[in-house]
PATORKE-559048 format. One record per residue (C-alpha): residue in one letter; z, x, y. Coordinates in steps of 0.2 Angstrom, whole numbers. Layout:
N
 resn    up  east north
    a     Z     X     Y
...
//
This chain:
355
 resn    up  east north
    m   -28    46    72
    s   -31    26    67
    t   -27    21    50
    v   -28     4    43
    a   -14    -8    36
    a   -14   -24    29
    a    -9   -39    38
    s    -3   -55    31
    r   -18   -65    40
    v   -36   -65    30
    p   -46   -58    45
    p   -48   -44    47
    a   -35   -30    41
    i   -28   -22    58
    l   -28    -5    66
    i   -13     5    69
    d   -11    21    78
    a    -3    34    66
    p     0    52    69
    d   -12    65    63
    d     3    74    54
    l     1    70    35
    d    20    70    32
    a    23    59    47
    i     9    45    40
    n    19    45    24
    r    36    44    33
    l    28    29    41
    y    21    21    27
    r    38    24    18
    d    47    14    30
    k    35     1    30
    r    36    -1    12
    w    16     1    10
    s    19    15    -2
    d    24    16   -21
    g    35    32   -15
    l    21    44   -19
    p    11    52    -8
    i    -3    41     0
    v   -21    45     7
    p   -21    38    25
    p   -32    24    23
    t   -44    28    40
    e   -57    16    46
    m   -70    31    39
    r   -62    31    23
    v   -62    12    21
    a   -79    10    26
    r   -84    24    12
    m   -75    13     0
    l   -84    -4     5
    a  -102     5     5
    a   -99     7   -13
    i  -100   -11   -15
    p  -113   -19    -1
    q  -117   -35   -10
    r   -98   -39    -8
    p   -94   -43    11
    r   -76   -37    17
    d   -68   -53    22
    v   -72   -60     5
    i   -58   -66    -5
    v   -56   -60   -23
    a   -40   -68   -26
    l   -24   -75   -19
    l   -11   -65   -28
    a     6   -71   -33
    p    21   -72   -30
    a    19   -71   -11
    f    -2   -78   -13
    h    -9   -69     0
    a   -28   -65     1
    a   -35   -50    -9
    t   -49   -48     1
    v   -62   -34    -1
    e   -56   -25    13
    r   -39   -25     8
    i   -43   -20    -9
    a   -53    -6    -1
    i   -37     0     9
    n   -26     1    -5
    a   -40    10   -16
    v   -40    22    -3
    m   -22    25    -1
    a   -22    28   -21
    g   -35    40   -20
    c   -49    31   -28
    e   -67    38   -27
    p   -79    23   -20
    a   -87    21   -38
    l   -69    14   -43
    m   -71    -2   -32
    p   -81   -12   -46
    p   -69   -11   -59
    l   -55   -13   -47
    i   -61   -29   -41
    a   -63   -34   -59
    a   -47   -30   -62
    i   -41   -41   -48
    e   -50   -56   -52
    a   -44   -55   -71
    m   -27   -54   -65
    a   -29   -71   -55
    a   -33   -80   -71
    t   -22   -93   -77
    e   -19   -85   -93
    f   -14   -69   -86
    n     0   -77   -78
    l     2   -66   -63
    q    17   -77   -55
    a    29   -74   -70
    l    23   -54   -72
    q    26   -53   -53
    a    43   -61   -51
    t    52   -57   -68
    t    67   -47   -72
    n    57   -40   -86
    s    50   -21   -84
    v    32   -28   -87
    a    18   -19   -80
    v    -1   -23   -79
    w   -11   -10   -91
    i   -29    -8   -89
    v   -42    -4  -103
    v   -60     0   -98
    n   -74    -2  -109
    g   -92     1  -110
    p  -104    13  -101
    a   -95    15   -85
    a   -80    21   -94
    a   -89    37   -98
    s   -98    37   -80
    l   -81    35   -69
    e   -73    49   -82
    v   -59    37   -87
    n   -51    45  -101
    g   -49    37  -118
    t   -47    52  -128
    y   -32    67  -128
    n   -18    62  -116
    c   -27    45  -111
    l   -10    36  -106
    g    -3    52   -96
    e    -8    63   -82
    g   -22    73   -77
    a   -37    60   -77
    w   -42    57   -59
    a   -48    38   -63
    n   -34    33   -73
    a   -21    37   -61
    t   -30    31   -46
    l   -37    16   -52
    g   -21    10   -61
    r   -10    16   -45
    a   -24     7   -33
    l   -21   -11   -44
    r    -1    -8   -42
    l    -2    -5   -23
    i   -11   -21   -22
    l     1   -31   -32
    r    14   -24   -20
    n     4   -25    -3
    v    -6   -39    -5
    g     4   -49   -19
    g    21   -46    -9
    a    31   -39   -26
    l    43   -28   -18
    p    56   -23   -27
    g    72   -31   -23
    d    64   -44   -16
    l    50   -55   -24
    d    49   -44   -37
    r    66   -44   -47
    t    64   -33   -62
    t    79   -24   -68
    h    74    -8   -72
    g    56    -6   -69
    q    45     7   -80
    p    33    23   -77
    g    17    12   -80
    r    22     3   -64
    y    14    18   -55
    s     0    17   -64
    f    -5    12   -82
    c   -24    14   -85
    c   -35    20  -100
    a   -51    18  -109
    e   -56    15  -126
    n   -61    29  -136
    e   -78    20  -143
    a   -85    36  -150
    a   -68    36  -163
    t   -67    19  -167
    p   -73    11  -183
    w   -74    -6  -176
    a   -83   -15  -164
    p   -73   -11  -147
    l   -60   -22  -138
    h   -75   -29  -124
    v   -87   -33  -140
    e   -74   -41  -149
    r   -70   -52  -133
    g   -87   -58  -132
    f   -95   -47  -121
    a  -112   -35  -125
    a  -110   -17  -130
    n  -119   -11  -115
    a  -107   -21  -103
    s   -93   -12   -93
    t   -77   -21   -93
    v   -58   -20   -89
    t   -46   -29   -98
    v   -28   -32   -90
    i   -13   -34  -101
    g     5   -37   -96
    a    12   -22  -105
    e    31   -20  -107
    g    29    -2  -112
    t    24    10  -126
    m    31    16  -142
    n    25    31  -150
    m    23    28  -169
    n    20    46  -179
    s    15    46  -197
    h     6    58  -208
    s     3    45  -221
    k   -15    43  -228
    d   -10    26  -236
    a   -17    10  -228
    g    -5     0  -235
    e    10    11  -230
    l     2    14  -212
    i     4    -6  -210
    r    20    -7  -217
    i    27     6  -204
    f    17    -2  -189
    a    23   -19  -194
    e    42   -13  -194
    t    40    -5  -177
    l    34   -21  -171
    v    50   -31  -176
    h    63   -31  -163
    p    78   -45  -159
    p    78   -43  -140
    s    59   -46  -138
    n    49   -59  -128
    e    36   -59  -142
    y    47   -67  -154
    t    55   -78  -141
    h    39   -86  -135
    g    25   -81  -148
    g    17   -64  -140
    e     1   -54  -138
    p     7   -39  -145
    w    -5   -23  -143
    v    -6    -8  -153
    i   -16     8  -148
    i   -22    15  -165
    g   -27    34  -165
    p   -43    41  -171
    e   -34    47  -187
    h   -25    30  -192
    a   -40    21  -188
    e   -51    31  -200
    v   -37    30  -214
    l   -36    10  -211
    h   -57     9  -211
    r   -57    19  -226
    a   -47     8  -235
    g   -61    -7  -232
    y   -50   -14  -217
    s   -58   -24  -205
    k   -50   -25  -189
    a   -47   -43  -192
    d   -39   -37  -209
    v   -27   -25  -200
    k   -22   -40  -187
    a   -19   -52  -203
    k    -9   -39  -212
    l     1   -34  -197
    w     4   -54  -193
    e    12   -55  -210
    a    22   -40  -212
    s    31   -42  -195
    r    38   -58  -198
    m    57   -58  -192
    r    71   -70  -196
    a    76   -78  -181
    g    95   -78  -186
    r    93   -58  -181
    m    92   -63  -163
    a   107   -65  -152
    a   113   -83  -151
    r   107   -88  -134
    d    90   -79  -138
    f    89   -88  -154
    e    90  -104  -144
    r    78   -98  -132
    a    65   -96  -147
    v    70  -114  -153
    q    65  -123  -135
    s    50  -110  -133
    r    42  -111  -150
    r    46  -129  -157
    a    28  -135  -153
    e    21  -120  -162
    l    32  -118  -176
    g    42  -136  -178
    d    61  -135  -183
    i    67  -117  -180
    t    83  -112  -190
    p    91   -94  -193
    d    80   -93  -209
    t    64   -96  -202
    m    53   -81  -202
    l    47   -80  -184
    p    29   -73  -183
    i    26   -61  -167
    s    12   -71  -162
    p     5   -87  -164
    s   -10   -82  -175
    p   -15   -65  -180
    a   -30   -65  -168
    d   -17   -63  -153
    i   -13   -45  -160
    g   -22   -34  -148
    i   -30   -18  -156
    v   -38    -3  -145
    v   -42    14  -153
    a   -38    28  -141
    g   -32    44  -139
    g   -36    60  -147
    p   -34    68  -165
    g   -17    69  -171
    t    -6    56  -182
    h     0    46  -169
    s    -4    27  -164
    v     6    18  -150
    y    13     1  -151
    v    13   -10  -133
    p    24   -24  -134
    c    19   -37  -122
    f    27   -49  -109
    g    26   -64  -120
    n    21   -77  -108
    s     4   -69  -102
    r   -12   -66  -111
    a   -25   -52  -107
    v   -39   -57   -98
    t   -58   -46   -97
    r   -69   -46   -84
    a   -88   -37   -84
    f   -92   -27   -69
    a  -107   -17   -63
//
C-alpha cells in the first residue's frame, strides 16, 4: 500500500511504498522514528483525505505554525497525517489544529518545553459544547485510559511535537526521564459539576464557545482527603503544592489544581469563589526560600529578583507571581480526590477557540 509520511519541506507530504502487512508497517515507522512506540494507524492517502475533508476551510498546504525546536512547518496536511497515525476521528481535527496554534504562542514557550531536561508534557483541556459532542471525557477516569477522544487527541499532539517539531528523545528532546503524559495527556472539564465559571469562560470566552487550553504540565499528584471543612482542604492542598525542588518556586510558575466535584462542592458551600480558592492557596503555599538546595536558591534569586526584589533564605516565596496565576479545573467523577498538576515554570497556558 501507499502511505503518507511527513517530509522536512513544506510542500507537500511525500508518498512512500509501504508493505501491506500491519506489523511490517509499524516496524518501518519505528525504524524511521516516526512512531511513539505504540502501534500506529497507517496514514494512507484515503485516510488522510478523510481527515482533511473534516476541515474544508483549511487547505492542506496552509502552515498552522512553525514548531520548536526544529521549527518545521506544521501544515494542515502534516497535522492530518499524525492525527491518522494516532487513531483520531476526523471530527478531532478542529481542536487539534487549535491546540497547535495555542502551543505556538510566545507565552507558551514551546522551545523550552521541547528541549528541556524536565519531564514536562503538554496537557490539553477541552471546554464548551464540543467536549460533549466529541465525547472528550471529563468525569470518571478523565486522565486515564478508555476514552477514545482523550487518548487519540492527546497522542496526535505528541506525535506532531515529535515528527514536525523534531523533538526526538536523545536528540533535540533532552528530557531526563519523561513521563506517561508524553504519550497522551488530555481531558475535558466537568462543566456540569463545577460550581464556578468553567475554565474557558474564566479566560474570556463565551459559555457556548468550544475551546482547547494547552498547559505545560510536569505530572500529577493525587490529593485524597475526606475532609468536609473548606479551610482544612485549602491547607492540605497548599501543603501538597509546597516542594523545594520546584520549577514553580524557582521561576514563579503557573500551578494547576484539578478539583474533584466533591471537593469543589465543599469549597462552594463554604462560600468560596474560584478567586477565593486561588487567593487562599497562594497565601498558604508560600515556602521559605532557605528550604531549597543552595544552587536552586541562587537560581531563584536570579530568576525572581525583578518580581520580588532581594531574596534571602528567610523570604517566603509565593508559588506564582499572583493568585490569578494558579489554574483551577473541576474534573473527575465522584470521590474524595483532587489532583495537583505542577507546571514547568517558564510557560503559561494558552486557550484557543475552535468550531
